[in-house]
MDTraj code that builds the backbone (N, CA, C; nanometers):
import mdtraj as md
import numpy as np

residues = "UNK UNK UNK UNK UNK UNK UNK UNK UNK UNK UNK UNK UNK UNK UNK UNK UNK UNK UNK UNK UNK UNK UNK UNK UNK UNK UNK UNK UNK UNK UNK UNK UNK UNK UNK UNK UNK UNK UNK UNK UNK UNK UNK UNK UNK UNK UNK UNK UNK UNK UNK UNK UNK UNK UNK UNK UNK UNK UNK UNK UNK UNK UNK UNK UNK UNK UNK UNK UNK UNK UNK UNK UNK UNK UNK UNK UNK UNK UNK UNK UNK UNK UNK UNK UNK UNK UNK UNK UNK UNK UNK UNK UNK UNK UNK UNK UNK UNK UNK UNK UNK UNK UNK UNK UNK UNK UNK UNK UNK UNK UNK UNK UNK UNK UNK UNK UNK UNK UNK".split()
xyz = np.array([
    [9.0477, 0.9929, 1.6934],
    [8.9814, 1.0119, 1.5814],
    [8.8582, 0.9359, 1.5660],
    [8.7653, 0.9705, 1.4831],
    [8.6081, 0.9216, 1.4651],
    [8.5994, 0.8774, 1.3362],
    [8.5609, 0.7473, 1.3078],
    [8.5219, 0.6783, 1.1876],
    [8.3722, 0.6886, 1.1694],
    [8.3238, 0.7475, 1.0441],
    [8.1630, 0.7671, 1.0190],
    [8.1485, 0.6852, 0.8814],
    [8.0315, 0.5968, 0.9080],
    [7.9887, 0.5297, 0.7829],
    [7.8368, 0.5625, 0.7476],
    [7.8272, 0.6130, 0.6495],
    [7.6762, 0.6294, 0.6034],
    [7.6342, 0.5107, 0.5375],
    [7.4964, 0.4969, 0.5340],
    [7.4114, 0.3851, 0.4707],
    [7.2573, 0.4498, 0.4568],
    [7.1952, 0.3868, 0.3506],
    [7.0622, 0.4102, 0.3229],
    [7.0390, 0.4883, 0.2152],
    [7.1434, 0.5179, 0.1288],
    [7.1082, 0.5909, -0.0037],
    [7.0446, 0.4897, -0.0931],
    [7.0043, 0.5474, -0.1892],
    [6.9562, 0.4637, -0.3144],
    [6.8910, 0.5376, -0.4133],
    [6.8153, 0.4650, -0.4877],
    [6.7459, 0.5563, -0.6047],
    [6.5798, 0.5409, -0.5705],
    [6.5114, 0.6770, -0.5526],
    [6.3802, 0.6832, -0.5465],
    [6.3261, 0.7574, -0.6403],
    [6.1643, 0.7579, -0.6705],
    [6.1141, 0.8416, -0.7524],
    [6.0821, 0.9664, -0.6613],
    [6.0608, 1.0793, -0.7356],
    [6.0332, 1.2098, -0.7025],
    [5.8980, 1.1678, -0.6055],
    [5.9162, 1.2373, -0.4722],
    [5.7930, 1.2220, -0.3796],
    [5.8153, 1.1094, -0.2876],
    [5.9334, 1.0320, -0.3258],
    [5.9410, 0.9407, -0.2200],
    [6.0405, 0.9535, -0.0987],
    [6.0710, 0.8670, -0.0270],
    [6.1413, 0.8840, 0.0965],
    [6.2698, 0.7879, 0.1061],
    [6.3454, 0.8554, 0.1830],
    [6.4654, 0.7648, 0.2176],
    [6.5189, 0.7902, 0.3578],
    [6.5831, 0.7098, 0.4388],
    [6.6294, 0.7296, 0.5616],
    [6.7684, 0.7162, 0.5804],
    [6.8611, 0.7859, 0.5845],
    [7.0008, 0.7815, 0.5726],
    [7.0289, 0.7617, 0.7290],
    [7.1416, 0.6854, 0.7559],
    [7.1895, 0.6491, 0.8869],
    [7.3472, 0.6593, 0.8867],
    [7.3954, 0.7191, 0.9899],
    [7.5545, 0.7494, 1.0206],
    [7.5982, 0.6886, 1.1446],
    [7.6708, 0.5813, 1.1340],
    [7.7022, 0.5244, 1.2446],
    [7.8745, 0.5701, 1.2812],
    [7.8795, 0.6088, 1.4101],
    [8.0172, 0.6715, 1.4344],
    [8.0994, 0.5481, 1.5256],
    [8.2143, 0.5517, 1.4984],
    [8.2932, 0.4561, 1.6044],
    [8.4296, 0.5146, 1.6243],
    [8.4781, 0.4591, 1.7268],
    [8.6013, 0.4992, 1.7891],
    [8.6145, 0.4845, 1.9420],
    [8.7413, 0.4861, 1.9886],
    [8.7546, 0.4574, 2.1368],
    [8.6596, 0.5563, 2.2432],
    [8.6489, 0.6758, 2.1819],
    [8.5647, 0.7825, 2.2448],
    [8.4655, 0.8489, 2.1466],
    [8.3453, 0.8875, 2.1879],
    [8.2634, 0.9825, 2.1166],
    [8.1968, 1.0746, 2.1941],
    [8.2313, 1.1894, 2.1773],
    [8.1546, 1.2882, 2.2664],
    [8.1464, 1.4234, 2.1804],
    [8.0720, 1.4236, 2.0450],
    [8.0670, 1.5320, 1.9647],
    [7.9774, 1.6235, 2.0208],
    [8.0033, 1.7577, 1.9816],
    [7.9250, 1.8703, 2.0184],
    [7.8012, 1.8622, 1.9218],
    [7.8349, 1.8501, 1.7935],
    [7.7122, 1.8306, 1.6906],
    [7.7447, 1.7318, 1.5758],
    [7.6414, 1.6813, 1.5044],
    [7.6640, 1.5881, 1.3894],
    [7.5756, 1.6618, 1.3006],
    [7.6276, 1.6390, 1.1618],
    [7.5435, 1.6838, 1.0665],
    [7.5629, 1.6195, 0.9370],
    [7.4684, 1.6564, 0.8313],
    [7.4709, 1.6073, 0.6916],
    [7.4917, 1.7214, 0.6062],
    [7.5831, 1.6804, 0.5061],
    [7.5894, 1.7721, 0.3922],
    [7.5648, 1.6997, 0.2629],
    [7.5615, 1.7625, 0.1466],
    [7.5559, 1.6776, 0.0257],
    [7.6339, 1.7764, -0.0805],
    [7.6540, 1.6911, -0.1807],
    [7.7458, 1.7342, -0.3008],
    [7.6876, 1.6933, -0.4369],
    [7.6236, 1.7744, -0.5025],
    [7.5884, 1.7290, -0.6436],
    [7.7035, 1.7260, -0.7491],
    [7.6871, 1.6665, -0.8553],
    [7.8027, 1.6819, -0.9568],
    [7.8091, 1.8328, -1.0139],
    [7.9540, 1.8567, -1.0114],
    [7.9725, 2.0109, -1.0510],
    [7.9277, 2.1149, -0.9659],
    [7.9026, 2.0784, -0.8313],
    [7.8632, 2.1756, -0.7184],
    [7.9538, 2.1572, -0.6163],
    [7.9429, 2.2656, -0.5307],
    [8.0371, 2.2797, -0.4091],
    [7.9443, 2.1732, -0.3049],
    [8.0040, 2.1319, -0.2050],
    [7.9395, 2.0711, -0.0823],
    [7.8594, 2.1649, -0.0038],
    [7.7442, 2.1393, 0.0199],
    [7.6464, 2.2225, 0.0688],
    [7.5939, 2.1746, 0.2197],
    [7.5684, 2.2560, 0.3336],
    [7.4969, 2.2167, 0.4372],
    [7.3496, 2.1614, 0.4347],
    [7.3160, 2.0654, 0.5006],
    [7.1807, 2.0138, 0.4922],
    [7.0967, 2.0318, 0.6104],
    [7.1692, 1.9697, 0.7203],
    [7.1067, 1.9765, 0.8536],
    [7.2142, 1.9397, 0.9656],
    [7.1742, 1.9622, 1.0912],
    [7.2787, 1.9411, 1.1842],
    [7.1870, 1.9299, 1.3139],
    [7.2472, 1.8316, 1.4242],
    [7.1865, 1.8312, 1.5606],
    [7.2875, 1.8506, 1.6458],
    [7.2471, 1.9248, 1.7672],
    [7.3543, 1.9235, 1.8881],
    [7.3105, 1.8049, 1.9555],
    [7.4441, 1.7203, 1.9840],
    [7.4151, 1.6248, 2.0654],
    [7.3576, 1.6059, 2.1756],
    [7.4001, 1.6920, 2.2514],
    [7.3299, 1.7155, 2.3960],
    [7.2218, 1.8232, 2.3922],
    [7.0990, 1.7647, 2.3983],
    [6.9919, 1.8391, 2.4109],
    [6.9104, 1.8035, 2.2550],
    [6.9698, 1.7928, 2.1473],
    [6.8901, 1.7633, 2.0267],
    [6.8374, 1.8695, 1.9540],
    [6.8889, 2.0067, 1.9718],
    [6.8505, 2.1227, 1.9007],
    [6.8990, 2.0769, 1.7372],
    [6.7936, 2.1121, 1.6605],
    [6.8276, 2.0869, 1.5134],
    [6.8228, 2.2254, 1.4458],
    [6.8863, 2.2139, 1.3103],
    [6.9094, 2.3158, 1.2227],
    [6.9218, 2.2634, 1.0779],
    [6.8375, 2.3416, 0.9971],
    [6.8264, 2.2901, 0.8551],
    [6.8322, 2.4105, 0.7472],
    [6.8957, 2.3722, 0.6441],
    [6.9019, 2.4506, 0.5373],
    [6.7668, 2.4825, 0.4857],
    [6.7351, 2.5889, 0.4440],
    [6.5965, 2.6463, 0.3994],
    [6.5422, 2.5224, 0.2823],
    [6.6363, 2.4818, 0.1874],
    [6.5593, 2.4138, 0.1029],
    [6.5141, 2.2703, 0.1184],
    [6.5501, 2.2334, 0.2645],
    [6.4843, 2.1018, 0.3165],
    [6.3981, 2.0990, 0.4265],
    [6.3722, 2.2388, 0.4763],
    [6.2832, 2.2485, 0.5727],
    [6.1347, 2.1923, 0.5359],
    [6.0811, 2.1207, 0.6360],
    [5.9557, 2.0754, 0.6068],
    [5.9563, 1.9402, 0.5555],
    [6.0815, 1.8759, 0.5019],
    [6.0855, 1.7587, 0.3979],
    [6.1979, 1.6760, 0.4820],
    [6.2735, 1.7291, 0.5504],
    [6.3914, 1.6382, 0.6211],
    [6.3829, 1.6534, 0.7535],
    [6.4109, 1.5287, 0.8222],
    [6.4161, 1.5538, 0.9625],
    [6.5484, 1.4856, 1.0281],
    [6.6301, 1.5465, 1.0993],
    [6.7587, 1.5021, 1.1466],
    [6.7333, 1.4278, 1.2898],
    [6.7866, 1.3306, 1.3419],
    [6.7798, 1.2905, 1.4709],
    [6.8808, 1.1928, 1.5014],
    [6.9049, 1.1671, 1.6337],
    [7.0145, 1.0846, 1.6717],
    [6.9920, 1.0067, 1.7863],
    [7.0655, 0.8893, 1.8013],
    [7.0569, 0.7691, 1.9107],
    [7.1774, 0.7967, 1.9891],
    [7.1698, 0.8410, 2.0853],
    [7.3054, 0.8615, 2.1575],
    [7.3687, 0.7277, 2.1974],
    [7.2786, 0.6307, 2.2397],
    [7.3508, 0.5017, 2.2891],
    [7.3811, 0.4364, 2.1574],
    [7.3582, 0.4579, 2.0524],
    [7.4189, 0.3825, 1.9070],
    [7.5178, 0.4755, 1.8531],
    [7.5251, 0.6033, 1.9062],
    [7.6343, 0.6937, 1.8299],
    [7.5938, 0.7098, 1.6893],
    [7.4527, 0.7108, 1.6525],
    [7.4236, 0.7360, 1.5203],
    [7.3321, 0.8245, 1.4925],
    [7.3366, 0.9001, 1.3890],
    [7.2660, 1.0276, 1.3458],
    [7.1864, 0.9761, 1.2230],
    [7.0793, 1.0085, 1.2045],
    [6.9679, 0.9740, 1.1032],
    [6.9315, 1.1077, 1.0312],
    [6.8974, 1.0953, 0.8907],
    [6.8397, 1.1976, 0.8270],
    [6.7081, 1.1404, 0.7464],
    [6.6011, 1.1694, 0.8001],
    [6.4714, 1.0927, 0.7246],
    [6.4574, 1.2159, 0.6172],
    [6.4354, 1.1572, 0.5016],
    [6.4131, 1.2485, 0.3947],
    [6.2754, 1.2097, 0.3130],
    [6.1854, 1.3083, 0.3346],
    [6.0569, 1.2715, 0.2433],
    [6.0383, 1.3772, 0.1435],
    [5.9279, 1.3568, 0.0805],
    [5.9014, 1.4611, -0.0461],
    [6.0453, 1.4907, -0.1397],
    [6.1058, 1.3871, -0.1565],
    [6.2299, 1.4087, -0.2354],
    [6.2028, 1.4552, -0.3699],
    [6.2951, 1.5492, -0.3956],
    [6.2831, 1.6067, -0.5481],
    [6.4122, 1.5602, -0.6129],
    [6.4002, 1.5796, -0.7835],
    [6.5315, 1.5302, -0.8325],
    [6.6458, 1.6327, -0.8016],
    [6.6254, 1.7622, -0.7397],
    [6.7130, 1.8487, -0.7180],
    [6.7946, 1.7920, -0.5848],
    [6.7359, 1.7132, -0.5072],
    [6.8090, 1.6506, -0.4046],
    [6.9126, 1.5303, -0.4528],
    [6.9162, 1.5074, -0.5534],
    [7.0076, 1.3850, -0.5982],
    [7.1539, 1.4699, -0.5766],
    [7.2319, 1.3782, -0.4862],
    [7.3717, 1.4053, -0.4255],
    [7.4221, 1.3002, -0.3795],
    [7.5637, 1.3136, -0.3364],
    [7.6208, 1.2308, -0.2542],
    [7.6007, 1.2977, -0.1167],
    [7.5492, 1.2315, -0.0138],
    [7.5124, 1.2609, 0.1042],
    [7.6322, 1.2318, 0.2183],
    [7.6972, 1.3386, 0.2758],
    [7.7999, 1.2936, 0.3782],
    [7.7608, 1.3455, 0.5123],
    [7.7938, 1.2499, 0.6033],
    [7.7818, 1.2635, 0.7546],
    [7.9088, 1.3353, 0.8184],
    [7.9119, 1.4153, 0.8856],
    [8.0166, 1.4784, 0.9710],
    [7.9922, 1.5034, 1.0985],
    [8.0994, 1.5239, 1.2006],
    [8.1013, 1.5531, 1.3083],
    [8.1831, 1.6574, 1.3658],
    [8.1505, 1.7539, 1.4599],
    [8.2345, 1.8556, 1.5165],
    [8.2318, 1.8335, 1.6647],
    [8.3563, 1.8707, 1.7191],
    [8.3826, 1.8622, 1.8580],
    [8.3633, 1.9929, 1.9256],
    [8.3317, 2.0910, 1.8462],
    [8.3390, 2.2241, 1.8945],
    [8.4800, 2.3037, 1.8934],
    [8.4916, 2.3929, 1.9889],
    [8.6250, 2.4461, 1.9890],
    [8.6689, 2.5450, 1.8813],
    [8.5671, 2.5604, 1.7960],
    [8.5911, 2.6552, 1.6777],
    [8.6507, 2.5718, 1.5728],
    [8.6660, 2.4325, 1.5614],
    [8.7362, 2.3827, 1.4565],
    [8.6336, 2.3397, 1.3280],
    [8.5033, 2.3488, 1.3669],
    [8.4304, 2.3177, 1.2624],
    [8.3921, 2.1726, 1.2448],
    [8.3463, 2.1340, 1.1328],
    [8.3139, 1.9825, 1.1225],
    [8.4478, 1.9311, 1.0791],
    [8.5098, 1.8297, 1.1575],
    [8.6454, 1.7799, 1.1280],
    [8.6627, 1.6269, 1.0950],
    [8.5589, 1.5552, 1.0914],
    [8.5499, 1.4249, 1.0523],
    [8.4353, 1.4029, 0.9513],
    [8.4635, 1.3253, 0.8639],
    [8.3664, 1.3127, 0.7506],
    [8.3613, 1.1520, 0.7081],
    [8.2526, 1.0994, 0.6891],
    [8.2320, 0.9879, 0.6296],
    [8.2535, 0.9698, 0.4720],
    [8.2159, 0.8546, 0.4151],
    [8.2739, 0.8295, 0.2631],
    [8.1402, 0.9000, 0.1860],
    [8.0443, 0.8993, 0.2140],
    [7.9348, 0.9568, 0.1632],
    [7.8443, 0.8435, 0.0998],
    [7.7114, 0.8540, 0.0802],
    [7.6091, 0.7744, 0.0318],
    [7.5316, 0.8414, -0.0853],
    [7.5121, 0.7744, -0.1989],
    [7.4373, 0.8293, -0.3089],
    [7.2923, 0.8410, -0.2916],
    [7.2344, 0.9247, -0.3196],
    [7.1024, 0.9423, -0.3063],
    [7.0354, 1.0037, -0.4574],
    [6.9771, 0.9260, -0.5167],
    [6.9165, 0.9798, -0.6600],
    [6.7746, 0.9792, -0.6686],
    [6.7424, 1.0792, -0.7055],
    [6.5784, 1.0872, -0.7198],
    [6.5534, 1.1237, -0.8565],
    [6.4658, 1.0078, -0.9098],
    [6.4260, 1.0162, -1.0552],
    [6.3028, 1.0977, -1.0519],
    [6.2814, 1.1622, -1.1873],
    [6.1411, 1.2290, -1.2152],
    [6.0157, 1.1212, -1.2300],
])
top = md.Topology()
chain = top.add_chain()
for i, resn in enumerate(residues, 1):
    res = top.add_residue(resn, chain, resSeq=i)
    for name in ("N", "CA", "C"):
        top.add_atom(name, md.element.get_by_symbol(name[0]), res)
traj = md.Trajectory(xyz[None], top)
């Protein structure tokens, strides 16, 4: 089992930036990929970005391309999401997740961190 803890959320004005962190813990950690998802009030959880742990290939949902950057620190078992040019529409609870591959999808989730963007 892997435990994920997100941090770095907060309140910012439109156009501002935040950097989210997700620290993974457990006896062993060898993910295939880690990713970020978000869920706004009244909406379904949606994909934001993901990174392949070995090699660092990244994937982004269209609505964050050019604004968000996902990265990882293998030594620290930590994934980051740098969010720039934030918009009110980005307001949501952001969740970190991990997949070990094998067709199981993302099978471990953090508790989430709130991101609020004001006008």
